[in-house]
N, C-alpha and C positions, 0 to 999 in steps of 0.2 A: 246398475253401479253405470261407472259411469269407467270408461278403455283404461287400463292398467297397464296398457302394454309399453306404455314408455318405462316399465321398471326395468325392461332389458337393458337399458341403457347401464344401471346399476349395476347390473350383476360381479361389476373387477371387485366391486365395496358390498358380498356380502352386508356387513352389517351399518352402514350406511339404507341398505334396501328394506332391512329388515325394521329397523327403526321409521322409514317412511310408511310399511306397511302397516304397522302398529298404528301409529295416527290417521292413515285412513281412516279403520277399522273406528277408530274413534271419533273424530270428523269426516264421514262418507264425503261430504261433500269440499273436500279440500282436494280430490284427487281432480279435478281439473287445471284447478291454480300450481298441485305438480305438475302434471303434463305440459301446461306451459314454460314452466317455469327449463326445466329440461330443455322443452325442444326450443327454447331460446335460447339457450347456451348454448346444443347443438348448433345449431344454427350459426350463430356468429361466430363460433371454431372453426365451421367448415368455409366461411366466408372470411376469414381470416389473412390478412395481406403475408403470404410466405416470404418476405425478408421478413419480417415484423417476431414469426414464429420464430425463425430460426436467432433472430436474435435476443430475444430470449431465454432460448436455451440454450448461448452463450454464459449470458449473465450471472444465470442460475447449473454454472459446471457441469452440463448434462447431466443433472439431478433427475434419477430415474426415480418416480414414488412409490411404488408398489412395494414391500415388502416381501424380502424372497421366503421363497415358499421352504426353504431348506436352511440348516444352522451349518454355517461359514467352518471351513477348511482351519480358520488358522482367524483370530480375536486380540487384535494390541489394543486393548484399554490405554486412554492416555496417555500418550504420548505427544510431543512438543515437533507441531507443524509449522513451519513456516509462511507455506502459501496450499492452499490457494486462500487460507488465511491463516494469521499468525493469534493459537490456539492450545489449546489443552484439547485434542481431537482422540475418537478412539479408529482404528482402520479392523475394516472385516474384508475374509478374502473365499470367494466362491471361485467354486472350479468355473463358473461362468463371469464372474462380476467380482470389482470389485469397489468397496462403499468406502468415504470414509464420513462418520455420521460424530452429532454431540456427544461428548465423551461423557461414558456410564460405566460401572466397572463387570458390569454383564452383561452379553450381545444385548443390546435395545434400536434396532433397525426398522420400525417404526416411522411411514412417511417425514414423519414430523423432527422428526431426527436426524435423515443424511441431509449431509450438505455437498456430496460429490458422486461419483456411479458413474464408473464404466463397462464397458463391456470387455470380458477377456478371452479372446486373446484380438477380436478387435479395434476392443477401444484405448487398448495402448500397444507402443513400441516397440516400448526396451528400457530399460532399466539403468541405474549409476549408483555404487558406492562411495563414499571415498571416505577416510578418514579425517574427520571434518578439521580444519586449517584453521589455525591461532587459538586452539582451546589448549590449557593449560592441562587436565583432566582428558587421558586420548576419549572422543564418541566416533561412532563411525554415523553420516548424514549420506541417505541413499534420495536419489529424484526420482519417478517414474514419469515416464513423458507417455504421452495422450497422441495417440494416429495423430500423422502434420493436417494441418489447414491447409488445402493445394495452393490457396493462396497468401499463405507467408507461413511454408513450411521448414524455418526455420526458429521461430516465436510462439514460444510455450507457456500464453501467461496462465494456462490450466493443470500447471504441471505438478505432483502432488511433494513434496520436500520435505523432510521432517528427519526428526535424528532417536537415533535404538537406544533404547538401552543397554544398560552393562549385559544384564543375558537374559533368558527366555523365562524367567521364576515366575511374570508376571500375563506372560500368554496363554492363549486357550484356543482352545478347540482340538480336533481330531488329528491333524500332522504336528500338535507339537508335540517337540522331543521327551523321552522318560526324563533324563538328565537336564533338571533343572538349570546349574550352571556353564551350560551349554552360553558362548557368544553365540550373543543375540543378530550381528551381523555375520556372522557366518552361516545361521541355520538359514536365516530371510535369503540369503543371499539361492544357496542353493535351493529353498523353497519357492521362488518364486521363477528360478532354471529348469528344475526338473520335475514339477506338481503343476508349473499353470505352463507353461513354454511361452517366459517372455522370454528375449536374450540380451542378457548384459553387455555393454558396452563398452568393458574389457572383460575377456577370457582369461590374457595372457600374462595381468598384472604389471601393466608396461606404462600405466598412465603415469603423469608427471603431470604439476600446474604451478601456475605463475601468478601474482598477485598484478594486475591491468582492471582500469580506469574502462567503460564502457559509457561516454556523455560521462556526467555527475557519480554514475553510478561505481564503487569501488567493489570487487568480486573477486573470483579466482575463475584464470581460462585453466581449464582439460584438456589437455591432447592426450586423444585416447586412440586408441590401436581401428576403431570405428570413426574418429568424426572429432572434432574442435565442440568443447562444450564452454559455455558461461553460467554459470553461478555464484551464488543462490541465490542473487536477485531476482524478482519479478520485474519484464519479466525471462524465465528460461532462456537462451538460447545456445540452439546447438545445430550443426549442421555437417550430414556424413560428406569421409573421404570424398566419395564416390559425386556431393556436389559441388565442391571444391573449384571454381574455376582455375583463381591462382592467387599465391601470397604476394606482400610487398612492406619494404620496411621503410621510415620517411622519421621525417623529426628526429635526427638521430641528436644524440648529444655524448657526454662522455660520462654519465648516469645512466640514460634512457633513453628506447628510443618507442615512437609506434607501429603497430601489425596490423597488416586491413586485410580481409579477408576476402577474398570477389566470389559469392555464391552464382553458382552456372542456374538458368533457366529448368522449372524441375520436368517440366512437361520434356526437353530432349539437351542433354547436361552433352552429349556427343559432341552440339549444336557450335559451343561457346559461346554463349546468348549468356550472361550476365545480370541476372532482374537485384541486386545489390550487390552494396562496398560494404563495409561492416571493420570501424574501426576499430583498437584500443588500445586503449593508449598510459602513457605512465608503463613501461617496464622496465625493469633493470637487467642494465647493458650486462649482467652475469650471466642471463638465463639466453643471452644470443645463441651463442653456439649451440645450446641443447634443442632450443627450436628449430633453427637452423639445419640442425642434423634430423627434425624431424621430417620438416620441408623437405629437403630432399632424398629422405630413404620413404618415405612415398609419393615421391614426384608430383607435387603441387605447383608446381611450374611458376617460381621466384619470378618478381613482375618488378621487383623494386629498381630496375635501372630501363625498363622499355620504354620507346617511344615518346612515348605519350606519358608519363609518368616527367621525361628527364626535363621534356620540354615544360611542363607545367613548374617543378625545381627552378630549373635557367630563368624564366620571367616572372616567382614567387625572388628570388633569390638579387633581381635585376631589379626590381621595383624594389628592396627591403637594403639594397646596396648602392639608390640612384647617384647622389653624391660623388662614389668613384667612380661610378661608367656612366649613365648617360650627362651626368654636371660637365665630366668631364670632359667627352666629345664640345659639349654644347662651350665651355674653355676654350678650344682648340679653334670651334668656330669661328667665335668672336673674336679671336688671335686676328684671325685670319686676313677677316674683316677691317679690322685696325692696320694693315699692315700690309693692308692690298694684296694682297695677293691671292692667284686665282685657284682656280680648279675646284668645283662645288664636288665632284663627285668624290674627291680625294677628301671635302670636307666631309662625309657623310664615314666615309671609313673606320675603320675603329684603334682605339689610340694602340699606338708602337706602330703601325704599319706605317707611316712615315719617316724610321731608321733605315727600312729595308730600301723602302723607295728613295733613300739618298743616296744607296749603294746601287744603285741598280742606273744612278744616274752619272758617280765615277767611272763604272763600267761603260757609260754609252760615251763620253768622255775619251774612254780608253781603245774604243771602238773607233773613232771617227779621229782618230789620229795615226791608226795604223791599218787602217784600212783601205783596198782602195777601189772596194765595193761602192757602186752608186749609191745604196740607202747613208753609206757614211759618211760622203759629203764631198766635194772635190779638194784638191790637194792645192793650196796656199799660191802664189804667184810663184812667193821670194823662193817654194822648194822649187820648182823648176827651172826656176835662171844657174839655182846651183848644179840642179844636175847635165845644163848644159855645159856648165862649163869645165866640170868634172869630164862629159865627151872629149871635150876640147883640150 
């Protein structure tokens, strides 16, 4: 009989191994074929470009295809999920793992059903809950933030965003409270923090939010004690307090303004290096005082009037207002050329300087008339004659 040691590579899937064993028993000549197939895929996987493997892992949302060996502590069937997919899905929480799976009334976590998976606690950094803005009926939206990517620590394309039902009546698992009308958002927050040791972004209920746009995406900017978060659009954006290098306000009108957040390098925040500036626009002026209070309380280094930003604003203002600025200077230059006035240096000065120079000329004339200084010029001959007549 041919060598069947290749079957050891199938130990992780006992059902597949048993099926192949049965087939080989019925068709002994197929053993060599299966051995070559397993060897081929094993060698292909070993030689695959690491970057390609990383891309595939990211594309699948870090899915682990193996079925968990134990029952979930908490299983929430058929809830509304908006990220990473917009559909009805089921959530399963284990002591060491979180799974998002195709909807099913009972836990069905076979590999084909798993859509997203993350280790606990290493694969999850924080969770956030807020009353869903803009809803007529009160609901609560959760965001589960995965551990950040060092290359883009503020962008979370695979954050899990879902809306909880009103109560825990449909929840399953040994962690579910006995009282079915327990509010779902209260129970779930306590479960994530106390049972799974995942920290919330806001422990003290101090968060407030404002409507804002990031580019063309409208959403909500949440100011939490842990940092600033933009949701609920993909990708979710979050920056911790200690990574905020500075904030600034711009495009200020009577109705709205823009808020720009400069994010420091995650490698060494104390070095002050900035690797991105993210601008949020169309923030209502009514929210300014509250945001500014948040900035000052957390000492986020308001850079609205920093020298570089001020120069950019001045240049932008001058470009936008050239007809009233540079064109006026140009007109004065042309007028002097027509009238034959000298003084190229004066032509380069800003409008309004010439009036001051006229005043200086008057002072110079008075100085020449009343001073005996050499720099003031010599008295006239008629003045000398008058002086001699007085002496005589």
